[in-house]
N, C-alpha and C positions, 0 to 999 in steps of 0.2 A: 328319156336321166335324170336323178335324182336335181328334185330344187332345191339350187344357191341359195336363191333370195328373191324374196317379195315385196313388193313397195305397192301402195295403197292410195288411190288418188280417189279421196273423193268417197262415195257411196256405192260410188258402181266400175269402175276404174283400177286393172291388176297388173302390178311387170312381172313375170313371174322370170327370173334369169335361172335356164340352169345348169349345170357339168360338164366337160365340154362333153361331146358325145362320138365314140371312135368313129376315120374314113371306114364310111360304105357308099355303098354305091346309091344318087340317089332317086334312085326308085322305093327307094325300105323309108322313102323319108315321109310323115304321115300328120296326118291333123286330124284329131278327131273330139268331136265338140255336141255335146247331145249330150239328157240327162241322165244318168247311168250309177250302178251301184257294183258293186265286184264283194265277191267272195275271195280270200285273202286265205293259201296255206301259206307256211312257213317255210326255203328248201335249205337242209344247211350243208356247205361247202365241204371238199377236202380239212380246207386248212383251218374247219371252223363257222366261220362268216356264212350268217342268217341271213335269205333273201327271201325276198314278199314274191310270190307268186297268185298274179293275182285272173279270174274269172269275170271278164261283164259282163254286164246284162241292164236289158233295160227290169224296171224296179220289180213288175210285175211278175219278170221270170227271174227272179234269185235265185228260190224255191231250188229253184229244177240245175241246177253247176258245182252243185257238195262234188258227186259222181267226177265230173272235167277238171274238178281242179287236184280233186285226189290224182284221178289219171296223167294231168301232169306232174306231179312228183315225182311219181315210178318214172320217167317216161326220162327227166332229170337225170334223176340218179339213177337206170340203166345206160343212157347216153357213157354219163359221164365213167362209171364202171368200166365201160364197155371199148375206149376213146383215150380212156385213162387223161383225157379234158374237162374240170368243171367249167359250165357257165359261166362269163363275160362279163355278161355284165350286170350290173345291180339290183337289180330284178325285173321280174318279165312282168308281162301283163298281155292275156291270153284274146288275143280280139279282132296277116301268114307273114311278117315283114320283122324287120331285126330286132325290135325289139315290143312291137305292139305284133303281136299279130290278129289277122281277123277272117272270121267265120260267118260265112252265113249258120246266122242265130236259132235259125229253125233247123237246123241241120244238123248242130252240136245237139240246142233239146231234142231233137228226136230221137236220135242214136242211144238218148241215158232213155 
């Protein structure tokens, strides 16, 4: 979810508060730690709201993520048009969960 507040304590410590997450199964919650960058696209919902759509990868693989981002945007639009329901969360990060979709990086980049 979106960051609501950050409190910094000294040089290396920060407390991050996030917006309330919708009710979901516990197996869909995930922690992600590592040195990753992302490529971002923008998805415009039916109501005009624009949300970020991101594809995360190691920095050395970032140049290989443009296709994946463009396909995510097409898929979101297709699903919304087909179902009549827009994506309900404030962002989408691709990395196969609710808000953070986890894929085998090698396979995703091999497809590209």
